[in-house]
Phi, psi and omega in degrees: 000126185219140174235145183231138171236130177207182180272352183278147181291338184294341181260004186292341181273356183272318180219165177302146179282095187263336180195112184269358182257140175291132178286124186259155180204146179288340179284146181266343185226138179276135174282106187295323180295316179295318179297319179298320178295318180297313183292320179301312180298317181295314181295318179301321179292338180262359178092025180231164174244142173280122179267315182203156179223128179236141175239145175289172183303323180265000179076011183272339177253125179244121177250126180243123176251125187224163176222161176292144182298335179282353177064012183237306183297144180277152175281131179242179184299320181294321176303313182296319180295316180297315180294319179299314177303314183294315184291322179299317178295321180294318179298327178294317178295319182278357179059045179267126184272119177206163179245333185214137179234127178239130180241131180204168172284163184288342179082173181291333180261042185302151177282153174248116188255332187235165176298325178297327177298316180295321178297317181298325186253029172303133182098351179262157178274143183219149168244136184215162178232133181264159179285318176238151185300146172237119184054044175067022174212160182242340181253130184225147169234119183201166176268132181289096184285318183196164176227123175263096185295328181292322181261002181060036184253136173255124179257116181255135173263103186288324182292324181299322179290324176298321178297315180295325176298318180294324177297317180298319178296320179296322179294319180295316180293326183292340181298330185255016182245166177278176186298321181296318180292326177296320178297320179294322180296317178296321179295318179296320178296320179296319178297323179298317179299321183283330186278326184283129176284106192277063183229020181270084184255156172219140178256129181232128177290133182303322181292346179267358183275123179277313178205151181209141178221148172290149173266116183298134174231116182264121179275136179255000000 
């Protein structure tokens, strides 16, 4: 779910026309940390959490990804419109220079920013990149098996994600097959789960994670 505010007329049908003028500032660059603090406080007051914040190379495009504070309710169009209205007025007060503001939900491939995010999504598949190599590699795809909060460790089950990848492939192939072939595909996937020795784990320190995203899995 995404809402956009900009100075172009093409976006006027997405949200109410709250401010057609670009907010100007003598500064050429937005302080992202300061902006993140401003947006976090504003969203919390409206009943939302800031999931991620992106700025364009020139800082003129601001993308805000948010979720409901209850972590259950979905973000809808009205939520995005309300937040967009509020932030534009706030940016004017704070004298923040921007040309375009986009508000949206984090999506199925949401980023994981905090240790609490990893705890929340234990059992889900994730792809991540480390700052320094772990076991001679920096890019990983794995299932979040466990989180050791005291040691700041993320335990990934690499084999479980391979199994889930094969399941997804089986589902895609099954769409164009008859019922008997679909049954065989499910049987093959089950055999795969039973045959793979599910002990290929890796421990990654949370502070060593450069970026991380969930791997979307659509249940049928």
